[in-house]
Backbone bond lengths (Angstrom), bond angles and torsions (degrees), N, CA, C in turn:
res aa  C-N    CA-C-N  psi(-1)  N-CA   C-N-CA  omega(-1)  CA-C   N-CA-C  phi
1 M - - - 1.512 - - 1.485 109.41 -
2 H 1.278 117.05 138.15 1.458 126.42 -170.58 1.494 106.99 -59.70
3 P 1.375 116.90 134.95 1.463 121.00 -177.61 1.484 114.36 -64.76
4 I 1.298 120.20 -31.56 1.446 122.41 179.04 1.538 113.47 -77.34
5 Y 1.398 112.70 -26.97 1.508 117.39 170.02 1.502 108.01 -66.52
6 Q 1.368 118.85 -42.80 1.379 119.75 -177.89 1.559 113.96 -64.62
7 L 1.431 112.26 -33.27 1.486 117.88 175.71 1.555 111.61 -65.77
8 L 1.309 116.29 -49.81 1.437 120.12 -170.34 1.517 114.26 -85.61
9 H 1.295 117.49 -20.35 1.509 118.97 -175.47 1.602 114.56 -45.09
10 P 1.313 114.93 -51.54 1.549 116.86 -178.78 1.544 113.36 -63.78
11 H 1.382 118.85 -18.51 1.418 119.76 179.11 1.475 114.57 -90.56
12 F 1.326 116.80 7.31 1.485 121.71 171.86 1.438 112.24 -121.93
13 R 1.318 119.88 17.02 1.470 126.20 179.51 1.569 109.47 -61.67
14 Y 1.306 111.11 125.28 1.544 119.60 -179.34 1.514 114.98 61.76
15 T 1.344 120.73 10.77 1.389 120.78 -178.48 1.518 113.49 -64.21
16 M 1.330 121.34 -45.27 1.428 124.23 -178.50 1.443 109.29 -69.34
17 R 1.331 123.27 -32.11 1.467 124.54 177.34 1.578 109.53 -70.75
18 I 1.354 117.27 -42.47 1.341 119.09 -177.44 1.569 113.01 -69.06
19 N 1.426 116.49 -34.74 1.411 119.20 172.44 1.453 112.26 -61.17
20 A 1.338 120.42 -43.96 1.422 125.58 -177.75 1.498 109.10 -60.95
21 L 1.401 117.00 -46.97 1.412 117.70 -176.82 1.575 111.10 -66.32
22 A 1.277 118.59 -34.84 1.450 124.34 -179.88 1.455 108.18 -65.24
23 R 1.366 116.44 -48.06 1.469 115.31 -179.73 1.478 116.11 -63.55
24 S 1.409 119.70 -32.29 1.429 120.89 179.62 1.466 116.40 -85.61
25 R 1.367 119.95 -19.95 1.470 121.13 -174.18 1.476 113.03 -124.94
26 L 1.354 117.66 -37.56 1.420 119.21 -169.59 1.586 111.32 -91.86
27 I 1.281 117.18 -55.17 1.479 119.39 -171.23 1.566 110.29 -106.56
28 S 1.280 116.09 13.21 1.497 117.54 -179.36 1.593 110.03 -76.30
29 A 1.336 115.93 165.07 1.411 120.48 174.92 1.497 108.99 -55.97
30 A 1.360 115.75 132.87 1.476 118.95 -177.21 1.498 113.91 60.46
31 G 1.368 118.74 21.59 1.405 122.07 178.75 1.526 110.85 -87.80
32 I 1.322 113.54 -167.71 1.572 119.16 -171.87 1.541 108.45 -62.32
33 I 1.330 119.23 -42.03 1.424 119.52 -178.85 1.535 114.35 -62.77
34 E 1.362 114.37 -51.36 1.366 117.63 179.55 1.595 118.46 -64.67
35 L 1.274 115.37 -25.04 1.441 123.78 -178.66 1.549 111.74 -84.58
36 S 1.297 114.88 -25.94 1.468 118.87 -164.33 1.567 114.58 -118.12
37 F 1.351 115.27 -9.11 1.543 117.27 -174.65 1.476 106.34 -118.77
38 S 1.354 115.20 153.26 1.559 123.19 -172.77 1.545 109.70 -54.53
39 P 1.369 120.58 -44.64 1.512 112.81 -172.53 1.549 111.77 -67.86
40 Q 1.415 117.39 -14.97 1.389 122.60 179.53 1.511 113.87 50.77
41 K 1.272 120.77 -124.36 1.528 124.94 -173.95 1.547 108.44 -61.54
42 Y 1.320 119.76 -18.85 1.461 118.52 -176.17 1.623 109.67 -96.77
43 S 1.304 118.08 2.62 1.497 121.53 178.73 1.422 113.91 -48.51
44 M 1.322 118.17 -60.02 1.461 120.27 -176.98 1.511 112.74 -72.64
45 E 1.391 118.39 -28.06 1.387 114.40 171.69 1.512 116.61 -61.91
46 L 1.368 113.90 -37.84 1.474 119.81 178.06 1.507 109.44 -64.75
47 S 1.322 119.56 -41.27 1.478 118.97 -178.44 1.566 111.39 -71.18
48 S 1.337 114.14 -28.54 1.477 119.05 178.74 1.520 106.14 -69.10
49 V 1.289 120.83 -38.16 1.403 124.32 -177.73 1.515 107.05 -65.60
50 A 1.338 112.96 -48.61 1.509 118.43 176.71 1.471 114.99 -54.29
51 Y 1.273 113.27 -45.93 1.533 116.59 177.30 1.525 109.26 -62.07
52 D 1.323 119.06 -41.88 1.440 119.76 178.53 1.503 115.95 -63.47
53 K 1.247 115.73 -39.13 1.454 120.50 -178.97 1.518 117.24 -86.93
54 L 1.287 116.47 -26.73 1.451 119.79 -170.60 1.539 115.93 -118.19
55 W 1.356 121.99 -29.66 1.407 122.42 -172.99 1.541 114.34 -68.85
56 R 1.284 116.10 125.73 1.491 123.76 171.37 1.469 107.26 -141.14
57 F 1.267 114.73 133.29 1.491 120.45 -178.73 1.561 108.78 -60.30
58 D 1.331 118.00 -45.62 1.441 117.44 -175.23 1.557 112.81 -65.05
59 M 1.356 116.30 -17.62 1.545 120.13 -178.48 1.544 111.60 -90.90
60 E 1.444 112.95 -3.82 1.436 117.79 177.46 1.545 113.11 -80.57
61 A 1.326 119.21 -12.83 1.437 121.11 169.68 1.566 107.67 -64.57
62 L 1.329 112.29 140.64 1.618 114.61 -176.39 1.567 112.71 -57.76
63 P 1.325 118.40 -48.52 1.488 117.49 -178.40 1.564 111.11 -60.29
64 A 1.270 115.61 -44.21 1.475 117.80 178.10 1.555 113.11 -64.94
65 D 1.276 114.73 -34.87 1.482 119.60 -177.17 1.493 108.78 -67.52
66 L 1.428 115.61 -42.80 1.459 119.92 177.65 1.485 113.86 -62.35
67 V 1.347 116.33 -44.70 1.473 117.50 178.71 1.518 111.55 -65.92
68 R 1.351 120.99 -40.18 1.402 121.52 -177.74 1.574 112.32 -61.09
69 R 1.344 114.76 -38.55 1.412 121.58 -179.30 1.550 114.65 -83.06
70 G 1.325 113.90 5.24 1.487 118.86 174.78 1.482 110.60 73.71
71 M 1.362 120.16 21.76 1.487 123.37 -177.09 1.589 105.24 -99.76
72 A 1.254 121.12 -4.13 1.454 121.64 -179.77 1.516 112.73 -159.09
73 E 1.262 118.15 158.17 1.487 122.77 173.72 1.544 108.11 -129.18
74 E 1.255 118.92 140.26 1.409 124.78 176.02 1.515 111.67 -56.40
75 D 1.345 119.30 130.82 1.453 120.48 -177.77 1.597 104.44 -156.06
76 P 1.318 115.83 98.45 1.445 117.80 -178.23 1.575 118.57 -57.53
77 T 1.344 111.31 -16.23 1.411 115.50 178.71 1.537 112.21 -85.97
78 A 1.365 121.22 -15.97 1.321 125.19 -172.98 1.602 111.88 -91.99
79 E 1.241 115.97 156.49 1.504 120.06 179.05 1.566 111.99 -56.01
80 H 1.216 119.39 133.02 1.497 125.09 -175.60 1.505 111.36 65.61
81 G 1.352 119.54 8.57 1.458 122.44 176.09 1.484 111.93 76.46
82 L 1.334 119.20 14.08 1.470 123.46 178.79 1.498 113.69 -129.96
83 R 1.276 119.75 143.51 1.440 123.39 170.08 1.556 107.29 -108.64
84 L 1.319 116.54 115.96 1.437 122.12 -175.69 1.537 111.53 -72.70
85 A 1.330 116.84 140.23 1.476 120.88 175.36 1.517 112.50 -68.07
86 I 1.362 113.29 -31.31 1.466 118.14 178.44 1.594 101.48 -124.41
87 E 1.292 117.39 118.58 1.383 117.78 -173.26 1.535 113.74 -68.59
88 D 1.422 111.93 -36.70 1.493 117.25 -179.39 1.485 107.33 -96.13
89 Y 1.368 114.66 72.55 1.426 120.59 177.44 1.583 107.43 -118.05
90 P 1.356 119.32 93.41 1.384 121.72 -174.50 1.433 117.94 -52.58
91 F 1.311 124.22 -42.05 1.513 126.74 -177.10 1.471 102.63 -62.56
92 A 1.314 125.75 -49.65 1.380 126.64 -176.02 1.487 116.21 -68.54
93 N 1.353 114.87 -44.78 1.539 117.34 179.09 1.544 111.41 -65.48
94 D 1.373 119.82 -44.14 1.402 122.33 -175.95 1.614 104.39 -75.92
95 G 1.275 119.10 -45.03 1.446 123.13 -175.96 1.508 112.73 -59.80
96 L 1.305 120.20 -37.13 1.391 124.36 177.96 1.536 111.14 -64.18
97 L 1.221 115.67 -38.81 1.477 116.04 174.04 1.499 117.08 -63.43
98 I 1.386 114.10 -40.14 1.460 121.71 172.59 1.524 111.84 -65.79
99 W 1.320 115.24 -43.21 1.503 120.25 175.40 1.526 112.55 -52.89
100 D 1.328 112.61 -50.88 1.518 118.69 -176.31 1.519 111.91 -65.07
101 A 1.354 113.81 -35.43 1.468 120.45 177.19 1.527 111.10 -64.03
102 I 1.293 114.90 -50.39 1.488 120.33 172.62 1.504 111.69 -51.30
103 K 1.330 114.84 -55.26 1.486 122.35 -174.06 1.483 108.98 -54.41
104 T 1.367 117.56 -46.30 1.519 121.38 -173.80 1.569 107.94 -64.33
105 W 1.373 116.46 -41.30 1.493 121.62 179.67 1.540 111.08 -62.03
106 V 1.274 111.51 -52.38 1.523 119.97 -177.56 1.546 109.19 -62.21
107 Q 1.258 115.92 -46.89 1.557 119.67 177.62 1.566 108.36 -53.80
108 A 1.264 118.97 -46.70 1.472 122.11 -177.09 1.498 109.23 -66.69
109 Y 1.366 119.92 -38.28 1.418 123.26 -177.75 1.557 109.95 -67.81
110 V 1.364 112.85 -46.48 1.460 116.71 -179.44 1.528 112.65 -63.78
111 A 1.340 114.62 -39.43 1.501 117.67 -179.73 1.472 111.93 -61.43
112 R 1.342 116.58 -30.74 1.457 119.59 -178.41 1.570 113.38 -65.85
113 F 1.327 113.09 -31.53 1.476 116.76 -175.49 1.609 113.96 -114.20
114 Y 1.301 118.85 -10.29 1.363 124.38 178.58 1.507 113.04 -131.95
115 P 1.391 114.27 89.56 1.435 118.26 -172.29 1.527 114.58 -74.62
116 D 1.348 118.58 -20.41 1.483 121.29 -177.56 1.539 110.29 -154.85
117 A 1.396 111.79 178.11 1.582 116.50 -177.20 1.537 107.22 -63.57
118 D 1.210 122.60 -40.29 1.496 123.33 -175.85 1.551 111.49 -58.76
119 S 1.349 115.70 -36.63 1.455 118.97 -179.09 1.509 111.17 -69.41
120 V 1.295 118.64 -29.51 1.491 122.14 178.05 1.533 109.82 -83.05
121 A 1.261 118.58 -43.36 1.455 120.57 -176.83 1.553 110.19 -73.73
122 G 1.376 118.82 -25.07 1.384 122.06 179.39 1.541 114.80 -89.03
123 D 1.341 121.27 -0.80 1.412 123.97 178.38 1.472 108.89 -86.21
124 E 1.350 111.56 101.97 1.507 120.70 -174.76 1.533 113.57 -63.20
125 E 1.359 115.13 -44.34 1.452 119.73 174.07 1.459 115.20 -56.89
126 L 1.381 120.42 -45.52 1.361 125.56 -178.23 1.585 109.45 -69.54
127 Q 1.279 119.61 -39.51 1.470 122.06 178.50 1.573 109.33 -67.19
128 A 1.309 115.64 -37.30 1.510 118.78 177.24 1.463 111.81 -65.97
129 F 1.282 113.85 -40.28 1.491 116.82 175.72 1.546 115.70 -58.10
130 W 1.305 109.91 -47.07 1.527 116.80 -176.99 1.576 108.08 -70.96
131 T 1.266 119.82 -33.21 1.417 123.35 175.51 1.561 111.05 -60.81
132 E 1.307 111.93 -43.27 1.500 118.86 -179.20 1.495 109.54 -68.17
133 V 1.372 115.91 -41.71 1.530 117.29 176.20 1.571 111.73 -52.27
134 R 1.321 110.80 -46.93 1.479 115.44 -177.30 1.521 115.15 -75.33
135 T 1.330 117.93 -47.12 1.489 119.04 -171.00 1.578 111.31 -87.16
136 K 1.242 120.67 -27.00 1.430 124.70 175.17 1.419 116.72 -100.80
137 G 1.305 119.96 -51.18 1.525 122.13 174.63 1.438 115.14 -63.89
138 H 1.343 121.41 -33.09 1.478 125.52 179.06 1.492 108.96 -133.51
139 G 1.359 117.51 54.09 1.458 118.74 -179.33 1.517 116.58 -56.48
140 D 1.320 116.03 -28.63 1.402 116.83 177.16 1.478 117.25 -69.40
141 K 1.351 113.14 -19.70 1.595 123.70 -178.77 1.488 111.17 -113.59
142 K 1.303 119.97 8.36 1.461 120.86 -170.89 1.462 115.86 -58.40
143 D 1.371 120.91 -23.28 1.359 120.99 -178.22 1.640 115.46 -107.99
144 A 1.362 106.80 15.81 1.530 110.47 177.88 1.455 112.37 -69.39
145 P 1.258 116.78 142.97 1.534 118.49 -174.10 1.471 113.29 -73.72
146 W 1.309 121.13 -14.00 1.483 123.92 -172.71 1.550 114.77 -81.88
147 W 1.347 114.16 -9.95 1.512 114.63 -179.77 1.524 108.27 -59.76
148 P 1.321 116.14 134.34 1.478 116.23 177.14 1.514 110.90 -72.51
149 K 1.324 120.37 150.87 1.354 124.01 179.38 1.651 106.78 -98.89
150 L 1.325 115.71 135.23 1.493 115.23 174.48 1.483 108.67 -88.59
151 D 1.319 115.45 87.20 1.497 121.95 -177.03 1.421 114.39 -128.40
152 S 1.384 115.20 10.63 1.475 117.91 176.91 1.514 111.00 -163.20
153 P 1.323 121.86 160.99 1.510 118.47 178.14 1.461 109.99 -60.80
154 E 1.357 120.91 -29.84 1.422 125.93 -174.77 1.535 107.56 -69.24
155 S 1.322 117.30 -49.24 1.497 118.73 -177.54 1.587 109.84 -70.71
156 L 1.351 115.64 -34.52 1.432 113.89 174.57 1.531 117.69 -62.60
157 A 1.423 110.86 -42.42 1.445 114.97 177.95 1.582 112.68 -67.09
158 H 1.238 119.12 -36.32 1.470 120.31 176.68 1.554 111.30 -64.36
159 T 1.323 114.33 -43.22 1.432 117.27 179.91 1.522 114.65 -64.50
160 L 1.393 113.52 -41.23 1.438 117.79 175.32 1.570 113.66 -68.77
161 T 1.333 114.52 -37.13 1.517 114.90 173.33 1.548 111.73 -58.93
162 T 1.322 115.14 -40.44 1.452 115.78 179.49 1.495 111.81 -65.33
163 I 1.278 121.16 -39.28 1.429 123.86 177.94 1.530 109.32 -59.92
164 V 1.353 115.95 -54.92 1.493 119.73 -178.42 1.599 109.30 -56.97
165 W 1.300 112.20 -44.11 1.556 116.21 -175.31 1.562 105.03 -59.89
166 V 1.235 118.59 -48.09 1.554 118.04 -175.38 1.452 112.33 -65.01
167 A 1.369 116.10 -47.53 1.483 119.96 -178.13 1.517 112.69 -65.90
168 A 1.317 118.91 -32.47 1.506 122.49 -169.88 1.581 105.68 -102.47
169 A 1.329 115.31 -83.70 1.512 123.48 -163.75 1.531 108.68 -69.96
170 H 1.366 119.29 -45.49 1.458 113.67 -173.77 1.549 110.33 -70.30
171 H 1.304 118.75 -38.68 1.447 122.87 174.42 1.554 111.32 -55.12
172 A 1.417 114.71 -44.28 1.422 119.27 178.83 1.496 114.93 -60.60
173 A 1.355 114.51 -37.75 1.487 121.44 -176.00 1.555 106.69 -67.88
174 V 1.313 121.51 -41.00 1.455 122.39 -173.20 1.540 112.11 -91.42
175 N 1.342 119.29 -10.13 1.428 120.99 -172.26 1.526 113.87 -107.37
176 F 1.295 118.79 -51.37 1.439 121.96 -162.99 1.539 112.65 -81.43
177 G 1.341 117.68 -5.10 1.479 118.40 175.92 1.593 110.82 -99.80
178 Q 1.348 116.03 8.31 1.461 116.71 -171.42 1.543 112.09 -67.27
179 Y 1.332 115.98 -40.56 1.427 116.76 -177.53 1.545 110.61 -70.41
180 D 1.297 120.01 -36.59 1.467 121.10 177.59 1.492 111.65 -58.82
181 F 1.242 119.56 -33.03 1.470 120.75 -175.25 1.488 110.62 -101.84
182 G 1.340 122.45 -27.74 1.435 122.49 -172.06 1.565 114.00 -113.99
183 G 1.290 112.19 -10.68 1.489 117.26 -174.77 1.535 109.03 -62.88
184 Y 1.318 118.47 -29.69 1.467 122.95 174.22 1.506 105.30 -98.06
185 F 1.342 114.98 97.05 1.450 121.77 -161.98 1.559 113.77 -58.67
186 P 1.324 122.94 -30.82 1.432 118.96 176.09 1.507 114.20 -64.17
187 N 1.344 117.95 -19.71 1.423 118.69 178.90 1.478 109.45 -74.95
188 R 1.372 119.68 -35.92 1.443 122.13 -177.36 1.539 106.43 -144.08
189 P 1.384 114.39 72.39 1.447 113.91 179.32 1.500 111.77 -69.28
190 S 1.337 117.85 137.92 1.451 122.15 -172.92 1.525 111.95 -81.97
191 I 1.287 117.52 -12.02 1.523 118.96 -174.11 1.514 109.67 -155.17
192 A 1.272 117.28 139.77 1.534 124.05 169.04 1.495 106.77 -106.49
193 R 1.346 114.00 115.89 1.465 121.07 179.15 1.468 118.19 -81.48
194 T 1.286 117.39 -20.70 1.456 127.49 175.35 1.465 110.38 -131.09
195 V 1.355 114.41 163.94 1.460 118.49 177.67 1.496 108.70 -97.38
196 M 1.290 119.28 124.74 1.449 125.77 -178.29 1.577 106.51 -73.96
197 P 1.377 116.06 142.38 1.396 119.06 -179.85 1.576 112.66 -69.11
198 V 1.308 115.72 147.67 1.453 117.69 -176.70 1.588 103.72 -122.72
199 E 1.367 112.34 162.94 1.408 117.47 -175.69 1.586 113.62 -76.16
200 E 1.300 115.73 -31.96 1.455 121.30 175.34 1.513 111.28 -135.98
201 P 1.365 123.44 129.51 1.490 120.31 -12.71 1.619 112.92 -71.77
202 V 1.207 117.02 147.72 1.513 121.98 -172.18 1.508 105.15 -81.88
203 D 1.359 109.61 129.44 1.493 120.48 166.25 1.531 104.63 -102.81
204 A 1.307 116.63 95.27 1.532 122.64 -169.53 1.486 105.80 -54.81
205 A 1.288 121.13 -50.17 1.454 121.58 -168.43 1.596 107.59 -67.17
206 A 1.356 119.03 -44.23 1.425 119.89 -178.69 1.637 109.72 -66.71
207 M 1.347 114.73 -37.15 1.497 112.89 -178.65 1.562 106.05 -68.07
208 E 1.260 119.54 -38.70 1.453 123.51 -174.07 1.528 107.51 -61.70
209 R 1.356 117.16 -43.30 1.424 121.72 176.99 1.576 112.52 -63.79
210 F 1.287 113.58 -41.71 1.503 119.75 176.15 1.514 108.78 -60.68
211 L 1.291 119.11 -52.17 1.489 117.04 -175.56 1.411 114.27 -73.26
212 D 1.333 121.02 -22.05 1.459 122.97 172.88 1.573 113.48 -70.92
213 N 1.389 114.42 -39.08 1.476 115.44 177.21 1.529 108.79 -148.39
214 P 1.374 115.40 82.93 1.342 117.88 -174.23 1.628 115.97 -70.52
215 D 1.395 112.68 -24.21 1.427 114.35 174.37 1.532 113.16 -68.37
216 Q 1.280 117.14 -40.04 1.442 117.59 174.67 1.530 114.02 -66.92
217 A 1.320 118.21 -34.64 1.492 121.17 173.16 1.528 112.36 -60.94
218 L 1.334 119.19 -40.78 1.377 121.93 -179.49 1.450 108.76 -71.63
219 R 1.350 124.88 -39.32 1.391 124.81 -179.94 1.522 113.62 -64.73
220 E 1.309 112.80 -34.11 1.449 117.43 175.36 1.449 112.98 -72.10
221 C 1.385 119.58 -25.99 1.405 118.44 179.17 1.538 113.15 -88.56
222 F 1.290 118.28 -33.82 1.451 124.56 179.82 1.515 108.30 -58.47
223 P 1.358 117.62 159.95 1.463 118.86 165.77 1.493 117.40 -45.90
224 S 1.286 118.53 151.18 1.445 120.00 175.30 1.531 110.94 -71.03
225 Q 1.281 119.54 164.28 1.487 121.36 -178.37 1.551 108.81 -55.20
226 V 1.289 114.80 -43.17 1.522 116.63 177.89 1.526 113.05 -60.34
227 Q 1.319 114.15 -51.42 1.460 119.42 -178.32 1.479 113.70 -60.12
228 A 1.386 112.53 -42.09 1.585 116.28 177.24 1.490 110.59 -62.80
229 T 1.332 117.53 -42.28 1.417 120.60 -175.27 1.556 111.37 -69.31
230 V 1.400 117.20 -40.21 1.334 118.71 175.60 1.543 115.48 -59.31
231 V 1.366 112.30 -47.58 1.460 117.93 -179.48 1.531 109.83 -65.34
232 M 1.263 121.83 -43.06 1.514 122.51 174.36 1.490 108.29 -54.99
233 A 1.182 121.66 -45.03 1.471 122.97 -174.19 1.503 110.84 -68.65
234 V 1.335 113.85 -41.39 1.545 118.47 179.80 1.492 107.18 -66.85
235 L 1.417 122.40 -44.04 1.431 123.45 -179.47 1.530 109.55 -59.79
236 D 1.296 116.44 -37.19 1.476 121.85 -176.04 1.508 108.35 -66.23
237 V 1.379 114.45 -45.27 1.393 115.53 174.18 1.525 119.76 -63.03
238 L 1.300 114.46 -43.76 1.449 120.29 -179.00 1.535 108.76 -69.21
239 S 1.251 121.44 -28.04 1.469 121.35 -179.73 1.522 116.61 -87.37
240 T 1.290 118.63 -3.95 1.398 125.38 -173.62 1.568 110.38 -91.22
241 H 1.369 111.65 128.14 1.500 116.89 169.29 1.540 113.54 -84.38
242 S 1.316 120.27 131.15 1.433 121.43 -179.83 1.537 109.67 -73.84
243 T 1.321 112.13 168.18 1.448 117.92 -179.97 1.554 112.06 -73.20
244 D 1.341 117.16 -18.06 1.456 119.66 -178.98 1.594 109.47 -108.09
245 E 1.311 115.90 23.42 1.446 122.05 173.55 1.480 115.96 -52.16
246 E 1.344 122.84 130.88 1.392 125.47 171.72 1.476 111.48 -106.53
247 Y 1.314 121.20 121.93 1.485 126.02 -169.46 1.551 109.39 -100.16
248 L 1.234 114.79 157.44 1.420 126.36 173.27 1.535 110.54 -53.10
249 G 1.276 117.27 121.24 1.382 120.80 179.69 1.571 115.09 73.75
250 G 1.292 116.54 10.77 1.458 121.61 -178.19 1.598 111.94 -76.22
251 E 1.243 117.91 166.74 1.452 124.95 -178.31 1.550 109.21 -72.91
252 Q 1.288 117.26 -28.31 1.479 119.54 -178.30 1.549 113.21 -58.37
253 T 1.385 115.60 -30.51 1.394 119.26 -172.20 1.546 108.40 -120.28
254 R 1.217 117.41 30.30 1.425 121.88 167.90 1.575 111.73 -55.26
255 P 1.341 117.23 130.53 1.507 116.54 -176.42 1.509 114.17 -41.74
256 W 1.327 113.43 141.47 1.457 120.76 -174.10 1.514 108.95 -72.49
257 N 1.365 119.21 -36.84 1.456 119.02 -177.77 1.481 115.31 -71.77
258 S 1.264 118.21 160.30 1.505 123.40 178.60 1.504 112.78 -93.35
259 D 1.339 121.92 16.28 1.450 122.55 -178.45 1.455 109.19 -62.16
260 A 1.331 118.86 128.16 1.430 119.29 -173.26 1.590 113.05 -70.43
261 A 1.358 114.15 -33.28 1.466 115.37 178.52 1.520 112.33 -68.41
262 V 1.344 115.88 -36.39 1.414 120.96 176.27 1.534 112.19 -64.05
263 Q 1.286 115.42 -48.78 1.424 122.04 177.48 1.440 115.41 -58.21
264 A 1.340 119.49 -43.91 1.359 125.27 175.28 1.557 113.88 -61.38
265 A 1.290 114.30 -42.48 1.471 119.65 176.07 1.481 114.84 -64.72
266 Y 1.358 116.88 -39.37 1.425 117.94 173.25 1.492 115.42 -68.01
267 A 1.328 117.79 -34.18 1.353 119.94 178.69 1.523 111.67 -66.21
268 G 1.296 115.43 -40.56 1.469 121.23 171.67 1.501 112.36 -59.90
269 F 1.365 115.25 -43.88 1.571 115.85 174.46 1.498 111.30 -56.86
270 T 1.307 120.15 -49.39 1.467 121.27 -178.82 1.445 112.32 -59.62
271 A 1.359 119.17 -44.69 1.466 124.43 177.10 1.559 111.08 -56.93
272 R 1.290 116.99 -42.91 1.499 121.35 -178.04 1.484 108.54 -66.21
273 L 1.353 118.32 -40.65 1.429 119.85 -175.38 1.577 107.82 -64.49
274 K 1.356 115.77 -40.69 1.414 118.83 178.82 1.560 110.27 -65.40
275 E 1.242 117.80 -35.62 1.540 119.61 173.62 1.552 110.17 -60.97
276 I 1.373 112.39 -41.55 1.425 115.76 -178.02 1.578 113.33 -63.69
277 E 1.336 114.13 -33.19 1.478 116.47 175.54 1.532 110.06 -60.76
278 G 1.261 118.69 -41.02 1.447 121.69 176.71 1.559 113.76 -62.44
279 V 1.384 111.96 -42.53 1.379 115.05 175.24 1.522 118.54 -60.54
280 I 1.375 115.40 -37.94 1.310 123.40 176.25 1.515 113.42 -67.53
281 D 1.307 116.20 -44.34 1.482 117.25 173.10 1.541 114.65 -57.68
282 G 1.303 114.27 -39.44 1.512 117.90 178.02 1.526 109.41 -66.68
283 R 1.213 123.20 -38.97 1.436 124.29 176.22 1.474 113.26 -64.65
284 N 1.348 116.04 -39.13 1.522 117.66 176.78 1.513 114.32 -69.39
285 K 1.344 118.52 -10.31 1.442 121.94 173.57 1.545 113.70 -102.38
286 D 1.296 116.57 1.08 1.439 122.74 -177.50 1.556 110.45 -84.47
287 R 1.300 120.33 104.82 1.447 121.47 -175.88 1.533 113.55 -68.01
288 K 1.325 119.33 -7.88 1.401 119.10 172.77 1.450 114.74 -77.42
289 L 1.399 114.82 -17.58 1.462 118.12 -175.14 1.661 105.69 -98.17
290 K 1.283 111.54 91.24 1.535 118.77 -163.93 1.570 107.79 -75.50
291 N 1.371 119.01 -12.01 1.479 119.89 -179.66 1.576 107.90 -89.85
292 R 1.242 121.08 4.88 1.473 120.35 -176.01 1.565 111.16 -145.50
293 C 1.333 117.16 -6.08 1.437 119.70 -175.66 1.540 110.33 -147.51
294 G 1.322 116.37 130.72 1.466 118.28 -179.89 1.483 111.68 137.38
295 A 1.373 114.49 179.79 1.448 119.77 -172.48 1.555 105.36 -69.57
296 G 1.324 115.96 131.15 1.485 122.49 174.82 1.462 113.78 76.00
297 I 1.358 121.15 7.94 1.379 126.65 179.45 1.575 113.61 -106.96
298 L 1.285 115.99 122.18 1.473 113.53 175.17 1.500 113.57 -75.18
299 P 1.362 119.09 135.04 1.486 115.87 174.45 1.450 109.67 -63.58
300 Y 1.463 113.97 147.30 1.416 120.04 -173.53 1.488 108.39 -91.35
301 Q 1.374 123.16 106.08 1.418 126.38 -170.30 1.489 109.90 -122.92
302 L 1.351 117.26 4.44 1.515 117.96 -173.85 1.549 111.77 -64.72
303 M 1.367 120.54 -19.66 1.424 117.50 -179.01 1.508 112.08 -107.19
304 K 1.370 112.61 19.49 1.555 118.55 167.50 1.510 106.06 -72.70
305 P 1.341 115.85 125.84 1.491 117.31 -168.54 1.537 112.59 -66.31
306 F 1.328 119.10 -34.96 1.441 119.39 -163.04 1.649 107.41 -117.77
307 S 1.283 116.44 158.55 1.425 119.38 -176.61 1.544 109.66 -158.63
308 D 1.292 115.99 163.07 1.452 121.71 165.53 1.452 110.23 -87.74
309 A 1.371 116.46 173.31 1.551 114.30 178.04 1.482 111.16 -76.02
310 G 1.380 111.71 163.91 1.439 119.52 -177.93 1.473 113.98 100.93
311 V 1.355 116.81 -168.76 1.443 122.03 179.29 1.550 110.13 -87.23
312 T 1.247 119.82 103.60 1.477 126.56 -171.27 1.440 117.47 -115.32
313 G 1.428 115.24 -25.37 1.465 119.57 -176.36 1.596 110.66 72.13
314 M 1.257 117.94 23.47 1.445 120.19 -178.59 1.592 104.38 -154.50
315 G 1.343 112.35 170.35 1.469 116.51 175.28 1.527 114.39 103.37
316 I 1.293 118.63 131.91 1.439 120.40 -179.98 1.548 107.55 -120.89
317 P 1.331 117.30 97.19 1.449 116.81 173.88 1.465 110.43 -65.03
318 N 1.356 118.53 161.28 1.395 128.02 177.86 1.503 113.48 -61.38
319 S 1.374 113.16 -36.61 1.448 121.10 -172.76 1.477 113.84 -127.48
320 T 1.300 119.66 177.58 1.482 124.70 177.17 1.553 105.12 -77.55
321 S 1.310 115.85 66.72 1.521 121.90 -178.70 1.461 112.03 -95.99
322 I 1.268 117.37 135.15 1.477 123.83 175.77 1.507 112.47 -128.17
């Protein structure tokens, strides 16, 4: 079995099934997204435009993503090689720990099977896979100059690290906190059904109705009872870890082969992730970090690698599993 297949296989668990369910129920015409979110029938059109204008594989790597968004600058003297624009930025601070752990594991794995550039460039199966990703998976961007070339162990490791990061940690960061923040719908209403009055320019009649009965105005603006209930139920499902969840660095996905070097590297990866859990717990108790500790602030736990089943607001599954 191809070594890169073995490495990536856990990170695509259930992906095809989830994509099929999303297409049929979540993002379909007259589906949950179109019925329950403000853009309505234009929801997927907007996301398609965003993909067309913004998506680049090379910018999916966490360091590149932070730099592109103006949240960091490259600095070889700083930790992780980046100086953050906002020092107390939980996603970046915790995410970079996870990124580095993934990178170290993947680099060790790649080094075991690809000792030099020729071994990467000469792997016909690997090159065919990468060509298909570009030309079939992203045919509209197949000729873009930013696609990385798999021509060295370093470029291969960086590309694989990016794939693992997106499938595992990045998805965990944007997915498993949804119920915490949106389960109480007034905190994150998905749609505004009416336009709230503003002070300038003044709509005197609308402002009078609002001041006369603000509760009714808010109820008319907020999602309907059906919309709110549907979104709450969906967020609960999306934020729930199943009982058979397989986590990044977990024992369920220990490499299949008995290669001693691979096993040792994976054991080191698991140990590092457990260390990172402790680091994150410590940060969440640090009162100097106002964006993750203090009155009214939820501790930032989305980058904690492991979790129990249920809605926990933590845990990084290997794949985009829901």
